[in-house]
NUKENU-858130 format. One record per residue (C-alpha): x, y, z. Coordinates in steps of 0.5 Angstrom, whole numbers, plus 500, padded with zeros to 3 digits. Layout:
N
XYZ;...
END
This chain:
483
449521466;453520473;453513475;457509481;462504481;470504481;473510478;480509479;485504482;493504484;498500488;504500491;510495492;517496495;522496491;527491495;525484493;528479498;531473495;527466498;533462497;537467501;532466507;532458506;540458506;540461513;535457516;536450512;540447518;534448522;528447517;530443511;523442509;523450507;526448500;520447496;518454498;525457496;524460489;522467487;522473491;518477496;517484496;520487503;518494506;524499508;525500515;522507514;515504511;509501515;502500513;500508513;506510509;505504504;497506504;499513502;503511496;498507493;493512494;497517490;498512485;490511485;488519485;494521480;491528477;484527480;481533484;482531491;477536494;472531491;474525496;469524501;471518505;477514507;478507509;484504511;484496512;489493515;491488520;498491522;496498523;501502527;496505532;491502536;488508539;490513533;486514527;491511522;486513516;487520519;494520518;493518511;488523510;493529512;498526508;494526502;492534503;484532503;479536506;478536514;470534513;472527510;470521513;475517515;476510519;480504520;478497518;481490521;479484524;481479518;484478511;477480508;477487511;479490504;474487500;469488506;470496506;470496498;463493498;460497504;463503500;460501493;453501497;454508500;453515496;460518498;466518494;470513498;478511497;478504500;485502501;488495504;495495506;500491511;507490513;506483517;511480522;513472521;517468525;524466522;524459519;517459518;513458511;509465512;516468512;517466505;510466503;508473505;510480502;509487503;505492499;498496499;493497494;487503493;481503490;477509489;469508488;463513488;459517483;462519476;464515470;466509473;471504469;467498472;460498475;458493481;453488478;452484485;455482491;454477497;458476504;458470509;460470516;463464519;468464525;472459521;479460524;485459519;489463523;489468528;493473532;491475539;492482542;499484543;502478540;507479534;506473530;500469527;498462529;496458523;492451523;494445518;494447511;490441508;484443513;484450511;484448504;478443504;474446509;475453508;477455501;474449497;467449502;466456505;469460499;467456493;460456496;460463497;462464490;457459487;451463491;453470488;453467481;447464482;444470485;447475479;445469474;452469471;455463468;461461471;465460465;463467462;467471467;473473464;477475470;477471477;480474483;482468488;485470495;489464495;496463494;497456492;496456485;493448485;488450490;485456486;485452480;481447484;476452486;475454479;474447477;469446482;465452480;466451473;470457472;476457466;482456470;486461464;481466467;484466474;488472475;495471477;496471485;504474484;506469489;513468486;514475485;512479491;508474496;501475499;501482502;495481506;489485507;490489500;492483496;485482493;485489491;492489488;489483484;483487482;488492480;491487475;485485472;482492471;489493467;487488462;480488462;476490456;469493456;463489457;468483461;466481468;471481474;469477480;473479486;473474492;476476499;477470505;477470512;472468517;467468511;468470505;466477500;464476493;463482488;462481481;463487477;462489469;467493466;465499462;467503456;470508460;476503461;478505454;480512456;483510463;490510464;493508470;498513474;502507475;501500472;502494477;507491472;511497472;512496479;513489479;519490474;522496478;525492483;532491486;534484488;536483496;540477499;541481506;537476510;540479516;538486514;531484513;530481520;533487523;528492520;523487522;525488529;526480530;534481531;537486536;543489533;548494538;546500535;551504539;551511543;549515538;542511537;540514545;536519543;529522546;525522540;519525543;514529539;510535542;503534540;501541540;507542535;504537530;497539530;499546529;504544523;500538521;499540514;507542513;509536516;504530514;502534508;508537505;504543504;509549502;506556501;506561495;507569495;500572492;504578491;511576488;510568486;515566491;515559493;517557500;517551505;515552511;510557510;511563514;507570515;513574512;516572505;523570504;523574497;529579498;526584494;519584497;518582505;511582504;507580510;501576510;501574503;502567503;497562500;498554501;502551495;502543495;509540494;509533495;507531488;512536485;519533482;525536485;533536483;539535488;543541489;547538494;548532498;552527503;552520506;553520513;556514516;557516523;550518526;545512527;541509522;537503521;540502514;547506514;549510511;544516511;543520505;540527505;541533502;538540499;533540493;530545489;523544487;520545480;516551480;520554486;522552493;527549497;527543502;533539506;531532507;533525507;533520501;530513501;532507498;538510495;545508494;552512492;550510485;543513485;545520487;548526484;548533483;542535478;539528479;531529479;528526485;520525487;517525494;515519498;511519505;516515510;517514517;522520520;523517527;520513532;519515540;521508543;520511550;512512548;512508542;510514537;511514530;513521527;512521519;515526514;517526507;523524504;526524497;527518492;530518485;524520480;526515474;525509479;519508475;514509481;509514483;
END
């Protein structure tokens, strides 16, 4: 019998982790008070990542080997969407090679956009992919610079054999402005943290949770997994104590390891709870921001056989410590380096070409000859098989989820790169096909001929005159422990 609920989940964390001590060391002359926050590390997106690329990777982890033809809708929730007037979720849809008749939409406006999108999806009839992703900027030497992180999480909901069913939900909307960012501004403005804690977290959020538990007739001390989107561990425990929730049932916020990833953080914590949940246990998920969303789930027997495509723990462990604070500032656009004349390029993207070739460029869709079986990229009317110049026999053949091996490579230190040197090379794709592309997240020790690689969706370049971002697929080492 088909039921509705959570069908799958996935997350994405950039591999690079900026050491908070290195941030403090650079700013202690100006902000010695940051010492108390200079512990642990935060996840840091590379220069070629943004909310869209991280959303794609989280969605690939969520969908795994599932039939993507069954996806009916995509919602991308974020407060740092790259485009104000271009459907960001539409780019995600193209990268995932979903059907053209899916419903796609962007959601924003506050930190609970992800939980709101999830609640709306659960109340609908479509099989919907709900994604939360953010790459936020913060002023140097600010608390936010240390507390925030980069990442994304994705939840697939709809009819099928759910691993968790929605028991009940409740939302309240109050124009309580704990922080805000005006249109066109880079940075948030934040109010005093004690006021936010006392009035926002301890009253608005805690009261909403209490209403939901009463509505669902659920005993607070019987909720096994509780997701509070609150970075301060003391505040989370105080909320739990006020409501009657056992403090040991509060899900780890991962502030010390990755920081707060923004809109996607409640969904990220939800994936962690699902990884540990057992049949019959309940999960309470809360989202906070100009009000609160509270959702109560019950885990089903389907969780026993469910295996995540990639666990959150594996991604947290798959890390590279980074102490290069200047690189972080440069990649965020907070310090302008002299890029030299080689960076003076016109990167205009013809819209007609992108539209016609969108499945190849955004979806890495190749082709396979129905006559000879030869795989090629890009797709063309004439087969590249030297023994059979067949015409009109090419069928779509997706390549993004296939592994490949390095045939040749080079490291270019002369051409401009935000993160030099630029590694690129030629790959033989498992099952057929060959592709020349850039490598991402690698050093000289990571690349060698024959090395297994996988593809990731990244920023190729930005047209700085027209502010249009161009995306394509790059290669990273397969054994990096990722999607």
